[in-house]
N, C-alpha and C positions, 0 to 999 in steps of 0.2 A: 888837413882839417880846414873847412871853410871859415873865412873870417866872419866877424859879426856883421859886417856890411853885406856880405854875400847872403848870409842867413836872412837878414832883414829884407833884402831884395827878393829872395825866393818867397818869403811869406807875403810880401806885397803882391807878387805875381799871383799867388794862390788866392789872396783876398780879391784882387781884381777879377779873377776868373769866377769866383763865387758870386760877386756882385753882378757880373754880366749874366751868369746863369739864372740868378734870381730875377733880373729884369726880363730875361727871355721867358721865364716861367710866368711872370705876371702878365706879359703880353699874350702868351698862349692862353692863360686863364680868361683874359678879356675876350679873346677870339672865340673860345669855347662857350663862354656865357652868351655872347651875342648869337652864335650859331644855335645854341639851345633855345633862345627866345624865338629866333626865326623858325626853327623846326616846330616849336609848340604852336606858333601862329599858323604855320602851314598845315599842321595836323588839325587845328580847329576849323580851318577853311575847308579842308578835305572832308572832315566829318560833317560839316554843315551842308556841303554840296551833296554828299552821299545821302544824308537824311532827306533833303529835298527831292533827290532822284528816287529814293525809295518811296516817298509819299506819292510822287507822281505815278510811279509804277503800280503802287497799291490801288490808286484810284482808277487808272486806265484799265488795268487787267480785271479788277473786280467789277467795274462798271460794264465793260463790254461782254464779259462772260455771263454776267447776271442778265443782261439784255437778251442774249441768245437763249438762256434758259426760260426767260419770261415769254419769248416768242413761241417756244415749242410746247411748254407745259402750262396747264391751266392754273396750278398752284405751285409755282416754281420755288426752288431754293434760290438764294442769292449767294454769290461767290465772295468769300472773304480771303484776301491775301494779306498775310502779316509777316513782316521780317522779324526774326527772333535770333538772339545771340545764344548759340549752343556750342559748348566745347571750344570756346574762343573764336568761333567763326559765325558769320551772319548767314542764316539759312532762311529760306522762304517757306512758310507754312500755308497750305491751302485748306480752307474749310468751307463747309456749306452752312448757311444760316436758314432755319426754317421760318414758317409764318409767325411763330411765337417769339422769334429772336434767339432761339437756342442754336448754338454752334454744334455741328456734328461732323464726324470724320466722313469724307466722301465715300470711302470704300467700305465703311462699316454700317452706316446708318441711312443709306439711300439706295434706290434702285440703280442697277448698273447702266440702265438706259440713260439716266441723268448724268452719270459719269461719262458715258460716251459723248453726249452732247457738250458737256463742259470741257472735255479733253479736246474735242474738235474746235470749239470756240477759242480755247486757250492757244492752240497751235496757230490759228489764223491771227489772233491778237499779237502773239509774239512775232510772227512774220511781219505784221504791219508796223511794229515798233522798230524793226531793224533799219539802220542807216549806215551805208546804203542797203536797200533791200536786195535780197537774192532774187533769182529768177522767179517770175510771177506764175509759178505752177506748183501746186501741192498735189502729191500722189497719196491718196487715202486708201488703205487696204482694210476692208471690213470696218469702216469707222463707226457703224451703228449695229454691231452684232447683238447687243442686248436691248435695242430699241424696237419693241414688238408692236407698238401701236401704229396703225396705218395713218391715223390722223396726225400723230407726231411726226411720222415720216414725211407726210405731205408738207407740214409746216417747216420742217428742217430743209426740205428740198427748195421751198420758196425762199427761205433765208439764205441758202447758199447761192441761189440765182441772184438775189439782190446784192450780196456781198461781191459776187463775181463781177457784176456790172459796176459797182461803186469803186472797188479796189483794183479793177483791171486784173483780176486774179483768176487763173484757170484751175479748175478742179478735175482731176482724173480719179475716178472712184472705181475701185475693184471690189465687187461684192456679189454674193449669192442671194442677198436679200431682195425682196420685191420693192423697188423704189418707184416713185412717181416719175417715170422716165420722160414724161411730157415736158419737164423742166430742163431736160438736157438738150444740148445742141446736137450731139451725136451719141448713138448707143451701139456698142459692139456686143452682140450676144454670142456666147460660146457654148455650144452643146456637143455632146458626145454622140457619134454615129458609129458604133462599133469601135474599132481601134483608132478612128479618125476624129478630129475635132472640127466642127463646122462653125464658121464665124459668119454671122449676119450683121451687116452694117446698116444702121438706120439713122436718119436725121429728121428734121421737121417735115421733109417731103418724102421720106422713106426712099432713099436712093437705090436700094437694091440689096443683093446678097453677094 
């Protein structure tokens, strides 16, 4: 049977262990509190930066797409980009605003020709915002399927020509629509001749077939 001195020594050892564990727990608490404060500050900085970035994107995208619509249509919609929190995630909502300031859904309350032009302008805008930018070539397959106005086609062709020169961006357009091809540097016309396809190549000087 252990003596009284041995029992006291064992209890002292247990006490010292508890004291050390308590000190370690207090130190860990201080570390966690400090880390929590740092994380909260970092989160606030990230949220602030995200809000500034979202505001810049809202302005850049809305402004550039709206300018494209104003160039093509006499009474254009303006584009509204709004970031919204849905299901715990941030989503971008795209809307049109009419002349009276009413917001409408692009697919439900406007002609699809307007949607074609907005989608094309949005694609060009997103390309221009990339850093670094990808290859300066956009391939457009029937980009204006629902744009039936010849005047609107001519204005859009002029807009693409201006954007191509300013952004150093090449457009390759595949379409069965009648475009104002005088704006193009080169035109490849494909027609069917029986079972064969005939390709005619034209440029500003009509180089031949």
